[in-house]
C-alpha positions in Angstrom: 207.7 53.0 184.0 209.7 56.3 183.8 209.0 57.8 180.4 210.4 61.2 181.0 213.3 62.6 178.9 213.2 59.8 176.3 215.0 61.0 173.2 212.8 59.4 170.5 209.5 57.6 170.1 208.7 56.0 166.7 205.0 55.5 166.0 204.9 53.6 162.7 201.2 52.7 162.7 198.7 54.5 160.5 197.6 58.0 161.3 199.5 58.3 164.6 199.8 62.1 164.2 196.1 62.5 163.5 193.5 63.1 166.2 190.0 64.1 166.8 188.9 67.1 168.8 185.6 66.2 170.4 183.6 69.2 171.6 184.6 70.1 175.1 187.7 68.0 175.2 191.4 68.7 174.4 192.9 67.6 171.2 194.9 64.5 171.7 196.5 61.9 169.5 199.2 59.3 170.1 201.9 61.7 169.0 200.8 64.5 171.3 200.4 62.1 174.2 204.1 61.1 173.9 205.2 64.8 173.8 203.1 65.5 176.9 204.8 62.5 178.7 208.2 64.2 178.1 209.5 62.6 174.9 211.8 65.0 173.1 211.2 63.7 169.6 208.4 61.7 168.0 208.2 60.2 164.5 204.6 59.7 163.5 202.4 59.4 160.4 199.7 61.6 158.9 198.3 58.9 156.6 197.7 55.2 156.2 200.9 53.2 155.7 201.5 49.9 154.0 202.8 47.3 156.5 205.7 45.8 154.5 206.8 49.3 153.3 206.6 50.6 156.9 208.7 47.7 158.2 211.3 48.4 155.5 211.3 52.1 156.3 211.7 51.5 160.1 214.6 49.1 159.5 216.4 51.6 157.3 215.6 54.5 159.6 217.1 52.7 162.7 220.1 51.4 160.7 220.9 55.0 159.6 220.1 56.4 163.0 222.7 54.2 164.8 
């Protein structure tokens, strides 16, 4: 799958912009992994999210984005 130059990735799960930095390894979290793959923009969360509220937010986000 060619994932380079994708305009936007939306990661609506909990804590997708939070990562661990184990000793001796680079910091990586889902958000950073998408940037490293060439995505130009990433929407991610820094906290836990409520599933129904997250679904409503994503619907509104994409309605307004289009």
